[in-house]
C-alpha positions in Angstrom: 101.4 256.4 30.1 104.1 259.2 30.8 107.5 258.3 30.3 110.6 260.4 29.4 109.8 259.8 25.8 106.2 261.8 26.6 107.9 264.6 28.3 109.9 265.3 25.9 107.5 265.3 23.2 105.5 267.6 25.2 105.6 271.6 24.8 106.9 273.9 28.0 102.9 274.8 28.4 102.4 270.8 28.9 105.0 270.7 30.9 104.3 273.4 33.1 100.5 272.1 33.4 101.8 269.0 34.3 104.0 270.2 37.2 100.7 272.0 38.5 98.8 269.3 38.8 96.5 270.7 36.1 95.4 267.1 34.3 94.9 266.4 30.5 92.1 264.0 31.5 88.3 264.7 32.7 87.4 262.8 35.7 84.8 261.5 33.4 87.6 260.4 31.3 89.6 258.9 33.9 87.2 257.1 35.7 86.3 255.2 32.3 90.0 254.3 31.9 90.2 253.3 35.4 86.8 251.0 35.0 88.6 249.2 31.8 91.2 248.2 33.9 91.0 244.1 34.6 91.9 245.3 38.6 89.1 247.4 38.6 86.9 244.9 38.3 85.2 242.7 41.6 86.7 239.9 39.7 90.0 239.5 38.3 91.2 236.7 36.7 95.2 236.2 36.7 97.7 233.4 36.3 100.2 231.8 37.9 103.1 230.0 36.2 106.5 228.8 38.7 109.0 226.3 38.3 109.8 225.1 42.0 113.5 224.2 42.7 113.1 220.5 42.3 111.9 221.9 38.7 108.1 220.7 39.2 105.5 223.6 37.6 102.7 225.2 39.0 100.6 226.8 36.2 96.5 227.7 36.6 94.1 230.4 36.4 92.4 231.7 39.6 89.7 234.1 40.0 89.7 236.3 42.4 86.9 238.6 43.6 86.6 241.7 45.9 86.0 240.8 49.4 82.4 242.4 51.2 82.3 243.4 55.0 80.4 239.9 55.1 83.5 237.6 53.3 85.8 239.6 55.5 84.4 238.3 58.3 84.3 235.1 57.4 88.3 235.4 56.7 88.9 236.2 60.6 86.5 233.3 62.0 88.7 231.3 59.8 92.1 232.6 60.5 90.8 232.8 64.3 89.9 228.8 64.1 93.3 228.1 62.0 95.3 229.1 66.0 93.6 226.8 67.5 92.1 229.1 70.2 95.4 230.5 71.0 95.4 234.1 71.1 96.6 236.0 68.7 100.0 236.7 70.9 101.1 233.4 71.4 101.7 233.1 67.6 104.9 233.8 66.0 104.4 236.0 62.9 105.4 234.2 60.6 102.6 231.9 61.4 100.3 234.7 61.3 101.0 235.8 58.1 100.5 231.8 56.5 97.1 231.9 58.4 96.5 235.3 56.8 97.1 234.5 53.7 95.6 231.3 53.6 91.9 232.0 55.0 91.8 235.1 52.7 92.9 233.2 49.4 90.5 230.0 50.9 87.2 232.8 50.6 87.8 235.2 47.7 89.4 232.6 44.8 86.5 231.8 43.3 88.0 229.7 40.8 91.5 227.6 40.9 93.4 224.7 39.6 93.1 221.9 41.0 96.4 221.6 42.6 95.1 224.2 44.6 91.4 223.0 45.6 90.3 222.4 49.3 93.4 221.7 51.6 95.6 221.2 49.0 96.7 224.7 49.1 97.4 224.6 52.4 99.4 221.1 51.9 101.5 222.7 49.5 105.1 222.7 51.0 107.1 225.4 48.5 105.9 229.0 50.1 106.8 230.5 47.0 103.4 229.6 45.8 101.4 231.0 48.1 103.5 234.0 48.1 102.9 234.3 44.6 98.8 233.9 44.5 98.6 235.9 47.6 100.6 238.8 45.9 98.6 239.1 42.8 95.3 238.9 45.3 96.5 241.5 47.0 97.9 243.8 44.2 94.4 243.4 42.5 93.0 244.6 46.3 94.9 247.5 46.3 94.1 248.5 43.0 90.6 248.1 43.0 90.6 250.4 46.4 92.1 253.1 44.6 95.8 252.0 46.5 99.1 252.1 44.4 101.9 249.8 45.3 103.7 251.9 47.8 100.5 253.1 49.5 99.4 250.1 52.1 97.3 253.2 54.1 94.5 253.4 52.2 95.2 256.9 50.8 93.5 256.8 47.6 95.4 258.1 44.6 94.0 261.2 43.0 
């Protein structure tokens, strides 16, 4: 969608309309288009295929679900448990980030390869694997909630 080639092929009137914000698709068409996107579904399936610096291949399919309030609360409780009862201020930023990722993935992933089941995810040694999985989950959630990759604030796209 979009791009220089599309702009070149448009008439001056179409370009003017686009610059003035006149949409070419109706709200109903936009809704239908967005609903057909895989990341707009409550559950999203993705694959990780990564070879670490030692030559070991980490490959597998994951299914992520969008978290309800109840599930978000479980993530928070798990994150608090992982801190060993320490206040957040006592933890360094890298530890807080790891705890957030692990707690979130533990609750949001409904299917995962054997090498990432249960505690195995927390026992991985290469931080890149955790980051790859979490990045895909965060992208799913941002897309589902109408945030673009550059919008961390939650302001909806129009």
